[in-house]
SERO-4910 file (N, C-alpha, C, O; in steps of 0.05 Angstrom, whole numbers):
BEGIN
 pado doro    nc1    nc2    nc3   cac1   cac2   cac3    cc1    cc2    cc3    oc1    oc2    oc3
  Met    A   1255    311    245   1249    339    249   1233    350    225   1241    347    202
  Lys    A   1209    361    230   1193    372    209   1196    403    209   1194    416    230
  Ile    A   1201    414    185   1206    442    182   1185    456    165   1177    445    145
  Gly    A   1176    479    174   1157    495    159   1170    522    152   1181    535    170
  Ile    A   1168    530    127   1179    556    118   1156    575    113   1138    569     97
  Leu    A   1157    598    126   1136    619    120   1149    641    105   1167    655    114
  Thr    A   1140    645     80   1151    665     63   1129    673     43   1106    665     45
  Phe    A   1137    689     23   1118    699      3   1115    679    -20   1118    686    -44
  Gln    A   1110    654    -14   1108    633    -35   1083    637    -53   1082    626    -75
  Ala    A   1064    653    -43   1039    656    -59   1039    681    -77   1020    686    -92
  Ser    A   1061    696    -75   1063    721    -91   1068    714   -121   1085    698   -127
  His    A   1053    727   -139   1058    724   -167   1082    742   -175   1078    762   -190
  Asn    A   1104    735   -165   1129    750   -169   1151    729   -172   1153    711   -155
  Cys    A   1168    731   -193   1187    710   -198   1207    707   -176   1214    685   -168
  Gly    A   1218    730   -165   1237    728   -144   1225    715   -119   1238    698   -107
  Ser    A   1201    722   -112   1188    710    -89   1185    680    -91   1192    665    -73
  Met    A   1174    671   -114   1170    642   -118   1196    627   -120   1199    605   -109
  Leu    A   1216    638   -133   1241    624   -137   1257    622   -111   1271    602   -107
  Gln    A   1256    643    -94   1271    641    -69   1257    621    -51   1270    607    -35
  Ala    A   1230    619    -52   1216    600    -36   1223    571    -45   1228    554    -29
  Tyr    A   1223    567    -71   1231    542    -83   1259    534    -74   1264    512    -66
  Ala    A   1277    553    -76   1306    547    -71   1311    538    -43   1325    519    -38
  Leu    A   1300    553    -23   1305    546      4   1294    519     11   1307    502     25
  Arg    A   1269    513      3   1257    487      8   1273    465     -5   1278    444      8
  Glu    A   1280    468    -30   1295    447    -44   1322    442    -33   1331    419    -31
  Val    A   1336    463    -24   1363    459    -12   1360    443     13   1376    425     18
  Leu    A   1341    449     30   1338    435     56   1330    406     51   1338    388     65
  Ala    A   1313    402     30   1303    375     25   1325    358     11   1329    335     19
  Arg    A   1338    369     -9   1357    353    -25   1385    351    -11   1397    329    -12
  Lys    A   1394    372      1   1422    372     12   1423    365     41   1443    355     51
  Tyr    A   1401    369     56   1400    363     84   1381    340     90   1378    332    114
  Lys    A   1368    330     70   1349    307     73   1327    313     93   1319    296    108
  Ala    A   1318    338     94   1299    347    114   1270    342    105   1265    342     81
  Asp    A   1253    338    124   1224    337    120   1214    366    121   1209    376    143
  Val    A   1212    379     98   1207    408     98   1187    415     77   1185    404     56
  Glu    A   1170    435     84   1150    445     66   1146    475     69   1151    486     91
  Leu    A   1136    488     49   1128    515     50   1100    516     62   1082    502     54
  Ile    A   1096    533     82   1070    536     94   1052    551     74   1057    573     66
  Asn    A   1030    538     66   1013    548     45    995    570     56    972    566     63
  Tyr    A   1007    594     57    994    617     70    992    640     51   1011    647     37
  Ser    A    969    652     51    964    677     35    944    694     51    921    686     54
  Asn    A    953    717     61    935    734     77    917    750     58    918    748     34
  Tyr    A    899    765     71    878    779     56    890    798     35    881    799     13
  Val    A    910    813     43    922    832     25    935    818      1    933    827    -21
  Ser    A    949    797      7    962    781    -15    941    771    -34    945    772    -59
  Arg    A    919    761    -24    898    751    -42    885    773    -58    878    769    -81
  Cys    A    884    797    -47    874    820    -62    894    828    -84    886    834   -107
  Met    A    920    828    -77    941    837    -96    944    818   -120    949    827   -142
  Tyr    A    941    792   -115    947    773   -136    922    758   -146    924    740   -163
  Gly    A    899    766   -136    874    755   -147    863    772   -169    875    792   -177
  Tyr    A    840    764   -180    828    780   -201    816    806   -191    817    826   -204
  Ile    A    804    805   -166    790    828   -155    803    836   -129    807    820   -111
  Asp    A    810    862   -127    820    873   -103    797    886    -88    787    907    -96
  Thr    A    789    874    -66    765    883    -51    771    904    -30    753    912    -15
  Arg    A    796    913    -28    802    934     -9    789    960    -18    788    967    -41
  Leu    A    780    975      2    767   1001     -4    788   1023     -6    790   1040     11
  Lys    A    803   1022    -28    824   1041    -33    823   1050    -62    815   1036    -79
  Lys    A    830   1075    -66    830   1087    -93    848   1070   -111    841   1065   -134
  Ser    A    871   1062   -101    890   1046   -118    878   1019   -125    884   1008   -147
  Ser    A    862   1008   -107    849    982   -112    829    985   -135    826    967   -152
  Ile    A    813   1006   -134    793   1011   -155    807   1014   -182    798   1002   -202
  Gln    A    829   1029   -182    844   1032   -207    855   1006   -217    855   1000   -241
  Arg    A    865    990   -199    876    964   -206    854    946   -218    859    932   -238
  Asn    A    831    946   -206    808    930   -216    801    938   -245    795    922   -262
  Ile    A    801    965   -250    794    975   -276    815    965   -296    808    956   -318
  Glu    A    841    967   -289    862    957   -306    860    927   -312    864    918   -334
  Thr    A    853    912   -291    851    883   -294    829    876   -313    833    860   -331
  Phe    A    806    888   -310    783    880   -327    785    891   -355    772    881   -374
  Thr    A    801    912   -359    805    922   -387    827    906   -401    831    908   -425
  His    A    842    890   -385    863    873   -397    861    845   -385    881    833   -377
  Leu    A    836    835   -384    831    810   -370    846    786   -382    855    769   -368
  Lys    A    848    785   -409    861    762   -422    891    761   -414    901    740   -408
  Ala    A    904    784   -414    932    786   -407    936    778   -378    955    763   -372
  Val    A    919    787   -361    921    780   -332    917    750   -328    932    738   -313
  Gly    A    897    739   -342    891    711   -339    914    693   -349    921    673   -336
  Glu    A    926    701   -371    949    686   -382    972    686   -362    985    666   -357
  Ser    A    978    710   -351   1000    712   -332    995    696   -307   1013    682   -298
  Arg    A    971    697   -296    964    682   -272    968    652   -276    976    638   -259
  Lys    A    961    643   -300    963    614   -306    992    605   -303    997    584   -291
  Trp    A   1011    620   -313   1039    612   -312   1049    611   -283   1063    592   -275
  Tyr    A   1041    630   -266   1049    630   -238   1036    608   -223   1049    594   -207
  Asn    A   1010    604   -228    996    582   -214   1007    555   -222   1009    537   -205
  Asp    A   1013    551   -247   1025    526   -256   1051    520   -242   1056    498   -233
  Phe    A   1068    541   -240   1094    537   -226   1089    529   -197   1102    511   -187
  Ser    A   1071    543   -184   1066    538   -156   1056    509   -152   1065    495   -134
  Asn    A   1038    501   -169   1026    474   -166   1045    452   -173   1043    430   -161
  Lys    A   1063    457   -191   1081    436   -200   1107    434   -184   1118    412   -180
  Tyr    A   1117    457   -175   1144    457   -164   1147    466   -136   1169    464   -124
  Leu    A   1127    478   -124   1129    486    -96   1115    465    -78   1092    459    -81
  Val    A   1131    454    -60   1120    434    -41   1109    449    -17   1123    460     -1
  Lys    A   1082    448    -15   1068    464      5   1053    446     25   1047    423     19
  Ser    A   1046    458     47   1030    444     67   1002    437     56    992    452     38
  Asp    A    990    416     65    963    409     56    943    430     64    924    436     50
  Lys    A    946    440     88    928    460     99    933    487     86    956    497     87
  Tyr    A    913    499     74    915    526     63    907    546     84    884    545     94
  Cys    A    925    563     92    920    582    114    915    610    103    929    620     85
  Lys    A    894    622    113    886    649    104    890    670    126    890    694    120
  Thr    A    892    662    150    893    681    173    916    673    192    924    650    193
  Pro    A    925    692    209    944    684    230    933    663    249    948    648    260
  Glu    A    906    663    252    894    643    269    897    615    257    902    596    272
  Asp    A    896    613    231    901    588    217    930    579    222    935    555    226
  Leu    A    948    598    221    976    591    226    981    581    254    996    562    258
  Lys    A    967    593    273    970    584    301    961    555    304    972    540    320
  Lys    A    940    547    289    929    520    292    948    499    281    949    476    291
  Ile    A    964    506    260    981    485    249   1010    487    259   1027    470    252
  Ala    A   1017    508    275   1044    513    283   1057    489    297   1080    483    293
  Lys    A   1041    475    314   1052    454    331   1059    429    316   1072    411    327
  Gln    A   1052    428    290   1060    404    274   1089    406    265   1100    387    254
  Tyr    A   1102    429    270   1129    433    261   1148    433    285   1141    442    307
  Asp    A   1173    423    281   1194    424    301   1211    449    298   1223    459    317
  Leu    A   1211    460    274   1227    484    268   1211    500    248   1201    490    228
  Leu    A   1210    527    253   1198    545    234   1219    564    224   1236    574    239
  Ile    A   1218    570    198   1238    588    185   1222    611    173   1203    607    158
  Ala    A   1231    635    180   1219    659    168   1238    670    146   1262    672    151
  Gly    A   1227    675    123   1244    686    102   1246    666     79   1237    644     80
  Gly    A   1260    675     57   1271    702     52   1250    720     40   1226    719     45
  Asp    A   1261    739     23   1245    760     10   1239    782     31   1249    782     53
  Gln    A   1221    800     23   1215    823     41   1194    817     62   1177    834     68
  Val    A   1196    794     74   1176    787     95   1178    804    120   1160    805    136
  Trp    A   1201    817    124   1205    834    148   1204    863    141   1213    880    157
  Asn    A   1193    870    118   1189    898    111   1162    907    124   1141    899    115
  Val    A   1164    924    144   1140    931    159   1121    949    144   1098    954    153
  Arg    A   1129    958    121   1112    975    104   1103    960     78   1089    971     62
  Cys    A   1111    935     76   1103    919     53   1074    912     55   1065    903     77
  Gln    A   1059    916     34   1030    913     36   1021    886     46   1003    884     63
  Asp    A   1033    865     36   1024    838     42   1041    825     64   1038    800     68
  Ala    A   1058    839     77   1073    829    100   1055    833    125   1033    844    123
  Gly    A   1065    824    147   1050    827    172   1066    814    195   1086    802    191
  Lys    A   1056    818    219   1070    808    242   1073    778    242   1091    767    255
  Glu    A   1055    764    228   1056    735    227   1082    725    214   1092    703    219
  Phe    A   1094    742    197   1120    735    184   1143    737    203   1166    729    197
  Tyr    A   1138    749    227   1157    748    249   1151    724    267   1162    722    289
  Leu    A   1135    706    257   1128    681    271   1116    686    299   1121    670    317
  Asn    A   1101    707    302   1089    714    328   1067    695    337   1058    696    360
  Phe    A   1058    678    318   1036    659    324   1046    634    337   1029    618    347
  Ala    A   1072    629    338   1083    604    348   1096    607    375   1112    626    379
  Lys    A   1090    590    393   1101    590    420   1115    563    425   1105    542    417
  Asn    A   1137    564    438   1152    540    447   1160    523    423   1159    498    424
  Ile    A   1167    536    401   1176    522    377   1202    536    368   1204    561    370
  Arg    A   1221    521    359   1246    533    349   1240    551    325   1225    543    307
  Lys    A   1253    574    324   1249    593    302   1276    604    293   1293    611    309
  Val    A   1280    605    267   1303    617    256   1294    635    232   1273    630    221
  Ala    A   1311    654    226   1306    671    202   1327    665    181   1351    666    187
  Tyr    A   1318    660    157   1337    656    135   1335    680    116   1317    681     99
  Ser    A   1353    698    118   1357    720     99   1332    736     91   1328    742     68
  Pro    A   1316    743    111   1294    761    104   1304    789     97   1326    797    106
  Ser    A   1289    804     82   1296    832     75   1276    850     89   1253    844     91
  Leu    A   1286    873     98   1269    894    109   1262    915     87   1250    935     93
  Gly    A   1271    909     63   1266    928     41   1279    955     47   1301    957     58
  Gly    A   1264    976     40   1274   1003     46   1259   1015     69   1257   1040     71
  Ser    A   1250    999     88   1234   1008    110   1248   1004    137   1251    981    146
  Asn    A   1257   1025    148   1271   1024    174   1252   1017    196   1234   1032    203
  Ile    A   1254    993    207   1236    983    227   1236   1001    252   1216   1003    266
  Leu    A   1258   1014    257   1260   1032    280   1243   1057    277   1234   1069    297
  Lys    A   1237   1064    252   1220   1087    246   1191   1080    240   1173   1095    248
  Tyr    A   1187   1058    227   1160   1052    216   1144   1030    230   1121   1027    224
  Ala    A   1156   1016    249   1141    995    263   1118   1008    279   1123   1028    293
  Asp    A   1095    996    278   1072   1007    293   1074   1002    323   1062   1016    339
  Asp    A   1090    982    331   1094    975    359   1122    963    361   1126    939    360
  Leu    A   1142    980    364   1170    971    363   1176    951    384   1192    932    380
  Glu    A   1165    954    408   1171    936    430   1161    908    424   1173    888    430
  Ala    A   1138    907    410   1127    880    402   1145    867    383   1151    843    385
  Tyr    A   1155    882    363   1173    870    343   1199    861    357   1210    840    350
  Lys    A   1209    876    375   1233    868    390   1229    841    404   1246    824    403
  Asn    A   1206    838    417   1200    813    431   1197    790    412   1206    768    418
  Tyr    A   1185    795    389   1183    773    368   1211    764    361   1217    740    359
  Leu    A   1229    783    356   1256    777    346   1272    763    368   1288    745    361
  Leu    A   1269    771    392   1284    758    414   1276    729    419   1290    714    433
  Asp    A   1253    722    408   1244    694    411   1256    676    390   1251    651    390
  Phe    A   1272    687    371   1285    671    351   1311    659    361   1326    672    376
  Glu    A   1316    635    353   1341    621    360   1364    634    344   1386    639    355
  Lys    A   1359    640    319   1379    653    302   1365    673    284   1344    668    273
  Ile    A   1379    696    279   1369    716    261   1390    723    241   1414    725    247
  Ser    A   1382    725    216   1400    734    194   1384    753    176   1359    753    178
  Val    A   1397    768    160   1384    786    141   1399    786    114   1420    774    111
  Arg    A   1386    800     95   1397    800     68   1414    824     62   1433    823     45
  Glu    A   1408    847     75   1422    872     68   1434    886     92   1425    882    115
  Pro    A   1454    903     87   1468    918    109   1449    936    125   1452    937    150
  Asn    A   1430    950    113   1412    967    128   1396    951    148   1392    958    171
  Gly    A   1386    928    139   1371    910    156   1388    901    180   1378    899    202
  Lys    A   1412    894    175   1431    885    196   1434    908    216   1432    903    240
  Lys    A   1438    932    207   1442    955    225   1418    960    242   1420    964    266
  Trp    A   1394    960    230   1370    966    244   1363    944    265   1356    950    287
  Leu    A   1366    919    257   1359    897    275   1379    894    298   1372    887    320
  Glu    A   1405    899    292   1424    897    314   1419    919    335   1423    914    358
  Lys    A   1411    942    326   1405    964    344   1380    957    361   1379    963    385
  Leu    A   1361    945    348   1336    938    362   1339    915    382   1329    916    404
  Thr    A   1354    894    374   1356    870    391   1381    868    407   1382    852    426
  Asn    A   1401    884    401   1428    881    414   1439    853    410   1453    843    427
  Arg    A   1433    842    387   1444    816    379   1459    818    353   1453    836    337
  Glu    A   1478    800    349   1492    799    323   1474    788    302   1461    767    306
  Val    A   1472    802    279   1455    793    258   1471    791    232   1478    811    220
  Pro    A   1479    766    224   1496    763    200   1481    768    175   1456    764    173
  Ile    A   1495    777    154   1484    779    127   1490    754    113   1513    746    111
  Ile    A   1470    740    103   1474    716     87   1460    719     60   1443    737     56
  Cys    A   1466    701     42   1456    705     15   1426    698     12   1416    681     28
  Asp    A   1413    710     -7   1386    703    -14   1385    673    -21   1404    662    -32
  Pro    A   1362    660    -15   1361    631    -21   1367    624    -50   1377    602    -55
  Thr    A   1361    641    -69   1366    635    -97   1396    631   -103   1403    617   -121
  Met    A   1413    643    -87   1441    641    -91   1453    615    -80   1476    608    -86
  Leu    A   1437    601    -64   1446    575    -54   1449    554    -76   1464    535    -73
  Leu    A   1434    558    -98   1436    540   -120   1456    550   -141   1457    574   -146
  Thr    A   1471    532   -153   1489    540   -174   1472    542   -200   1449    533   -202
  Glu    A   1485    554   -221   1471    555   -247   1464    527   -256   1442    523   -267
  Lys    A   1482    508   -253   1477    481   -262   1453    469   -248   1436    456   -260
  Glu    A   1450    474   -222   1428    464   -207   1402    476   -216   1381    463   -218
  Trp    A   1402    502   -221   1378    516   -231   1368    503   -257   1344    499   -261
  Ile    A   1386    498   -275   1378    489   -302   1374    458   -303   1363    448   -323
  Thr    A   1381    444   -282   1376    415   -282   1353    408   -263   1338    389   -267
  Trp    A   1349    424   -242   1327    419   -224   1300    428   -235   1279    417   -228
  Leu    A   1301    447   -254   1276    458   -266   1278    457   -296   1300    458   -307
  Pro    A   1256    454   -310   1257    453   -340   1259    482   -352   1239    493   -361
  Val    A   1283    492   -351   1288    520   -360   1288    520   -390   1303    506   -403
  Pro    A   1271    537   -403   1270    537   -433   1296    549   -445   1309    566   -434
  Glu    A   1303    538   -468   1325    548   -484   1314    568   -504   1293    564   -516
  Ile    A   1329    590   -508   1321    610   -527   1345    615   -545   1367    624   -535
  Lys    A   1343    611   -571   1366    611   -589   1374    638   -599   1397    643   -604
  Glu    A   1355    656   -602   1361    682   -614   1377    701   -595   1377    696   -571
  Lys    A   1389    721   -606   1402    742   -590   1381    763   -583   1365    772   -600
  Tyr    A   1380    771   -557   1359    789   -548   1368    803   -522   1387    795   -509
  Ile    A   1353    823   -515   1356    837   -489   1332    831   -472   1309    832   -482
  Phe    A   1336    825   -447   1314    820   -429   1312    843   -410   1330    850   -395
  Asn    A   1289    857   -410   1283    879   -392   1265    869   -370   1241    863   -375
  Tyr    A   1276    867   -345   1260    857   -322   1258    881   -303   1276    886   -288
  Ala    A   1235    894   -303   1232    919   -289   1207    919   -272   1188    904   -276
  Phe    A   1208    937   -252   1184    941   -234   1163    957   -249   1139    950   -248
  Tyr    A   1172    977   -264   1153    996   -276   1158    998   -306   1181    997   -315
  His    A   1137   1000   -321   1139   1004   -350   1124   1029   -359   1118   1032   -383
  Asn    A   1118   1047   -340   1100   1069   -346   1115   1095   -353   1102   1115   -358
  Arg    A   1141   1095   -354   1156   1119   -359   1164   1119   -388   1182   1104   -397
  Ser    A   1152   1136   -404   1157   1137   -433   1186   1143   -439   1197   1132   -458
  Glu    A   1199   1160   -423   1227   1167   -428   1245   1142   -425   1263   1138   -441
  Thr    A   1239   1125   -406   1254   1100   -402   1249   1081   -426   1268   1069   -436
  Asn    A   1224   1079   -435   1218   1061   -457   1232   1071   -483   1240   1055   -499
  Glu    A   1234   1097   -486   1247   1108   -510   1277   1102   -509   1289   1097   -530
  Ile    A   1289   1103   -485   1317   1097   -482   1322   1067   -489   1341   1060   -503
  Leu    A   1305   1050   -479   1307   1022   -484   1304   1016   -514   1318    999   -525
  Gln    A   1286   1031   -527   1283   1028   -556   1309   1035   -571   1316   1022   -590
  Lys    A   1322   1056   -562   1347   1065   -574   1369   1044   -570   1386   1039   -587
  Ile    A   1369   1032   -546   1389   1011   -540   1384    987   -558   1403    975   -568
  Ser    A   1359    980   -562   1352    958   -580   1361    964   -608   1373    946   -621
  Glu    A   1357    988   -618   1366    995   -645   1396    996   -647   1408    987   -667
  Lys    A   1409   1006   -626   1439   1008   -626   1452    980   -626   1472    976   -639
  Thr    A   1440    961   -612   1452    934   -610   1441    915   -631   1451    893   -634
  Asn    A   1420    924   -645   1407    907   -665   1396    881   -653   1397    860   -664
  Met    A   1385    884   -628   1372    861   -615   1345    870   -604   1342    892   -595
  Pro    A   1325    852   -606   1299    858   -595   1300    858   -564   1317    845   -552
  Ile    A   1282    872   -552   1278    872   -523   1253    857   -516   1232    862   -527
  Tyr    A   1256    837   -498   1233    822   -488   1226    830   -460   1243    835   -443
  Val    A   1200    830   -454   1189    832   -427   1171    809   -423   1162    795   -442
  Met    A   1164    803   -397   1146    781   -391   1123    790   -374   1108    774   -363
  Asp    A   1120    816   -370   1097    827   -355   1074    833   -375   1073    854   -387
  Tyr    A   1056    813   -378   1035    815   -398   1017    839   -394   1010    853   -413
  Lys    A   1009    844   -369    990    866   -364   1003    892   -371    990    909   -385
  Ser    A   1027    897   -362   1040    923   -368   1045    926   -398   1043    947   -409
  Tyr    A   1052    903   -411   1057    904   -440   1032    915   -455   1035    932   -472
  Asp    A   1009    905   -447    984    915   -460    977    943   -450    971    960   -467
  Tyr    A    978    947   -424    968    972   -413    984    996   -422    973   1017   -428
  Tyr    A   1010    993   -423   1028   1016   -431   1036   1015   -460   1053   1030   -469
  Lys    A   1023    996   -475   1027    995   -504   1057    994   -511   1067   1011   -527
  Leu    A   1072    976   -499   1100    974   -502   1109    967   -531   1131    972   -539
  Ser    A   1090    956   -546   1097    948   -574   1104    973   -591   1119    970   -610
  Lys    A   1094    996   -583   1100   1020   -599   1129   1028   -596   1139   1044   -612
  Tyr    A   1142   1017   -576   1171   1022   -573   1188   1000   -584   1212    999   -581
  Gly    A   1175    981   -598   1189    959   -610   1195    937   -590   1208    917   -597
  Ile    A   1184    939   -566   1188    918   -545   1170    895   -551   1147    898   -559
  Lys    A   1180    871   -546   1165    846   -551   1157    832   -525   1170    834   -505
  Lys    A   1134    819   -527   1124    802   -504   1133    774   -509   1128    762   -530
  Tyr    A   1147    762   -489   1156    735   -492   1132    716   -491   1111    722   -479
  Glu    A   1135    692   -503   1113    674   -506   1104    660   -481   1083    648   -479
  Met    A   1121    662   -460   1114    651   -434   1117    673   -413   1130    693   -417
  Ser    A   1105    668   -389   1109    686   -366   1115    668   -342   1115    643   -345
  Gly    A   1118    680   -319   1123    664   -295   1152    657   -290   1169    664   -306
  Pro    A   1158    643   -268   1186    637   -261   1202    622   -281   1226    627   -284
  Leu    A   1190    602   -295   1206    587   -315   1214    605   -338   1236    603   -349
  Ala    A   1196    622   -347   1203    641   -368   1225    660   -359   1243    666   -374
  Phe    A   1223    669   -334   1243    687   -323   1271    673   -324   1290    685   -333
  Leu    A   1272    648   -315   1298    634   -315   1308    631   -344   1332    634   -349
  Gly    A   1291    624   -363   1299    620   -390   1309    646   -402   1330    647   -416
  Leu    A   1294    668   -398   1302    694   -409   1328    703   -396   1345    715   -410
  Met    A   1332    698   -371   1357    705   -357   1381    689   -368   1401    700   -376
  Lys    A   1377    663   -369   1399    645   -376   1410    650   -405   1434    648   -410
  Asn    A   1392    658   -423   1399    659   -451   1403    688   -462   1410    691   -486
  Ala    A   1399    708   -446   1400    736   -455   1429    744   -463   1448    736   -450
  Ser    A   1431    760   -483   1456    773   -490   1461    797   -472   1484    805   -468
  Leu    A   1439    809   -462   1441    832   -445   1416    833   -428   1394    828   -438
  Val    A   1419    838   -402   1396    842   -384   1396    870   -374   1416    881   -365
  Met    A   1372    882   -375   1367    908   -362   1347    903   -340   1326    891   -344
  Thr    A   1354    912   -316   1336    905   -293   1335    927   -272   1354    942   -268
  Gln    A   1312    928   -259   1308    945   -235   1305    928   -210   1299    939   -189
  Ser    A   1308    902   -213   1300    883   -192   1325    871   -178   1345    866   -190
  Phe    A   1322    867   -152   1343    852   -136   1348    825   -149   1371    818   -154
  His    A   1326    810   -153   1330    783   -164   1338    784   -194   1351    765   -203
  Gly    A   1331    805   -208   1341    808   -235   1371    811   -235   1385    799   -252
  Thr    A   1382    827   -217   1411    830   -214   1424    804   -205   1444    796   -217
  Leu    A   1412    791   -186   1424    767   -175   1426    744   -195   1446    732   -198
  Phe    A   1404    740   -210   1405    718   -230   1422    726   -254   1434    708   -266
  Ser    A   1424    751   -261   1443    760   -282   1471    751   -275   1486    741   -291
  Ala    A   1478    755   -249   1505    748   -240   1508    718   -238   1529    707   -246
  Leu    A   1488    704   -227   1490    675   -225   1494    662   -252   1508    642   -254
  Phe    A   1481    672   -273   1483    661   -300   1504    675   -316   1507    670   -340
  Asn    A   1520    692   -303   1543    706   -316   1534    721   -341   1548    720   -362
  Arg    A   1512    735   -339   1502    751   -361   1513    780   -361   1520    790   -339
  Asn    A   1515    792   -384   1521    820   -385   1495    835   -376   1474    828   -386
  Phe    A   1497    854   -358   1473    867   -348   1479    895   -338   1502    903   -333
  Trp    A   1457    910   -336   1457    936   -322   1433    938   -303   1411    931   -311
  Ser    A   1439    947   -279   1417    952   -260   1412    982   -261   1429    998   -256
  Tyr    A   1387    990   -269   1382   1018   -273   1360   1029   -255   1343   1014   -245
  Asp    A   1361   1055   -252   1341   1069   -236   1336   1096   -249   1349   1103   -269
  Cys    A   1317   1111   -238   1310   1137   -250   1315   1159   -229   1309   1154   -205
  Glu    A   1325   1181   -237   1330   1204   -219   1304   1211   -204   1282   1213   -216
  Gly    A   1307   1215   -178   1284   1223   -162   1266   1201   -152   1247   1206   -137
  Gln    A   1271   1176   -161   1254   1154   -153   1267   1136   -132   1254   1118   -121
  His    A   1293   1140   -127   1307   1121   -109   1303   1129    -80   1306   1153    -72
  Asn    A   1296   1110    -63   1294   1113    -34   1322   1108    -22   1331   1085    -24
  Pro    A   1334   1127     -9   1362   1123      1   1363   1101     23   1385   1091     28
  Glu    A   1341   1095     36   1342   1074     56   1339   1046     43   1343   1026     57
  Asp    A   1332   1045     18   1329   1020      4   1356   1012     -9   1362   1022    -30
  Asp    A   1371    995      4   1398    988     -5   1399    962    -20   1420    950    -24
  Arg    A   1375    952    -28   1375    925    -41   1392    924    -66   1408    906    -69
  Ala    A   1388    943    -84   1403    942   -110   1433    947   -105   1449    932   -116
  Ile    A   1439    967    -89   1467    973    -84   1481    952    -69   1504    945    -75
  Ala    A   1467    940    -49   1480    920    -32   1489    895    -47   1511    886    -44
  Ile    A   1471    885    -64   1478    860    -78   1501    866    -98   1518    849   -102
  Leu    A   1500    889   -111   1522    896   -129   1548    900   -115   1570    892   -125
  Asp    A   1547    911    -91   1571    915    -75   1582    887    -66   1607    883    -67
  Gln    A   1565    869    -58   1573    843    -50   1586    827    -73   1604    811    -70
  Leu    A   1576    833    -98   1587    820   -121   1611    834   -133   1624    823   -151
  Gly    A   1617    858   -123   1639    874   -135   1632    886   -161   1649    889   -179
  Leu    A   1607    893   -165   1597    903   -191   1582    930   -188   1562    934   -202
  Lys    A   1591    947   -170   1577    972   -165   1575    990   -190   1556   1005   -192
  Glu    A   1594    987   -208   1593   1004   -232   1570    996   -250   1564   1011   -269
  Arg    A   1557    974   -245   1535    965   -262   1508    977   -254   1487    971   -265
  Tyr    A   1509    995   -234   1485   1009   -225   1486   1037   -238   1504   1053   -233
  Gln    A   1466   1044   -254   1466   1069   -269   1438   1081   -270   1418   1067   -268
  Met    A   1438   1107   -273   1413   1121   -279   1406   1115   -308   1423   1116   -325
  Val    A   1380   1110   -313   1372   1101   -340   1380   1122   -361   1386   1116   -384
  Asp    A   1378   1148   -354   1384   1169   -373   1414   1170   -381   1421   1183   -401
  Asp    A   1431   1156   -366   1459   1155   -372   1468   1131   -389   1491   1129   -398
  Leu    A   1449   1113   -393   1457   1087   -406   1467   1091   -434   1485   1076   -443
  Leu    A   1456   1109   -449   1464   1113   -477   1492   1125   -479   1504   1124   -501
  Lys    A   1503   1135   -457   1530   1147   -457   1551   1125   -453   1575   1130   -457
  Leu    A   1542   1101   -446   1560   1079   -439   1564   1060   -462   1549   1060   -481
  Asp    A   1585   1044   -459   1589   1021   -477   1570    999   -467   1577    984   -449
  Ile    A   1546    998   -477   1525    982   -466   1531    952   -466   1520    937   -450
  Met    A   1548    944   -485   1555    916   -487   1583    910   -474   1595    889   -479
  Glu    A   1592    928   -457   1617    923   -443   1616    898   -427   1598    893   -411
  Lys    A   1636    881   -430   1636    854   -418   1643    856   -388   1658    874   -379
  Ile    A   1632    838   -373   1638    835   -344   1658    813   -341   1655    791   -352
  Asp    A   1679    818   -325   1698    797   -318   1686    781   -295   1686    790   -272
  Tyr    A   1676    757   -301   1662    742   -280   1679    725   -262   1669    713   -243
  Glu    A   1705    723   -268   1722    706   -251   1721    716   -221   1716    699   -204
  Pro    A   1727    741   -216   1726    750   -187   1697    750   -176   1693    745   -152
  Val    A   1678    755   -193   1650    755   -184   1642    727   -175   1629    724   -154
  Asn    A   1649    707   -191   1642    679   -184   1656    670   -158   1645    654   -142
  Lys    A   1680    680   -153   1693    674   -127   1678    686   -104   1676    674    -83
  Arg    A   1668    711   -108   1652    724    -87   1627    708    -81   1618    704    -58
  Ile    A   1614    699   -103   1589    684   -100   1595    658    -84   1579    651    -66
  Glu    A   1616    644    -91   1623    619    -77   1628    624    -47   1620    608    -31
  Glu    A   1642    646    -41   1648    652    -13   1622    659      2   1618    650     25
  Phe    A   1605    675    -10   1580    682      2   1562    658      6   1549    655     27
  Arg    A   1562    640    -13   1547    615    -11   1558    598     11   1542    586     26
  Lys    A   1584    596     14   1596    580     35   1588    590     63   1581    574     80
  Ile    A   1589    617     67   1581    629     92   1552    622     99   1545    616    121
  Ser    A   1535    623     78   1507    618     82   1501    589     88   1483    583    105
  Phe    A   1515    571     76   1512    542     83   1521    537    111   1510    520    125
  Glu    A   1542    551    120   1551    548    148   1529    557    167   1526    545    189
  Tyr    A   1515    578    160   1493    587    176   1471    566    177   1460    560    199
  Ile    A   1464    554    154   1444    532    154   1454    509    171   1438    497    186
  Asp    A   1479    502    168   1490    480    184   1486    485    214   1480    466    229
  Ser    A   1488    510    222   1487    516    251   1459    511    263   1457    504    287
  Phe    A   1438    514    247   1411    508    259   1401    480    251   1381    471    262
  Met    A   1414    468    231   1406    441    223   1422    419    239   1417    395    235
  Gly    A   1440    428    256   1455    409    272   1476    394    258   1483    372    265
  Cys    A   1488    407    237   1509    393    222   1537    399    232   1557    390    221
***
């Protein structure tokens, strides 16, 4: 049986690449499957992660200006992501750029897997109907833990009936978060289990032995955030650094330069990309994060961490941060950034019950994989 996985493997995003790596490696190593990531990048993805964004949008023009004014930083960052992709992601020989390309190679697979990551977010810029595997006919299809992000498909789908038909063509459907489960069960009238993100299928030991994760000896804080443009947040992070007497590292080279993070005492780590992310996570004394995968890896590596947000910026339909913390039994670790200085920032987490939850979640997820792998 030959398996193809369609996901955001081409995104220059640590969570996207690591979840793609994890699902493929688990199926290959633990199930001895003939499996590969479908080497696909649509037009929007190529614009988002290339040097030039050719879309006729105001935001694209602004992005191009930022890129060319910080070309060295962008180039360095791209190198780390491309190196990881070329060395560690097992991809199809055929590079697909369009849904038509996907249709041409679909028949070489016996099973197609959609997910994980936000491939089913109907408002995600680089997602599309092809991630619902609408290009494949008479081929087994399953979904492994895709996320709908904060976008209710019942409200935002451009053709809800079409999406319903795509989903009903799946042998098995699963999702990553409770809101996605609720929305898809209402749409399809099928049971949709919540299973863990592919990155959680690997133990900490597997992550650090399957990949060359760098060791970092010093004590430091790792800030893994979506945005670095809020001066009030940067000032709070600076105070946390001073209070704990530890430097703060980031790995977003472009943002580091563009928002002049050095003036807040923040440091740029010497590497970027997924391996740097894993090293910074594994060795941090404290992690500050706005990211789903930042939270997840903090827990997997048993790090002290806080998941933070800013007042007025949270989308109530986006349950990614809250859901994973709830599943881990760590809801108190979600805080508004302006409240962080009021807390005991180095308060330890009791990881014994958390690790039990992770093991149980992992067990349920492997049972789901067993069900479509014929085990």
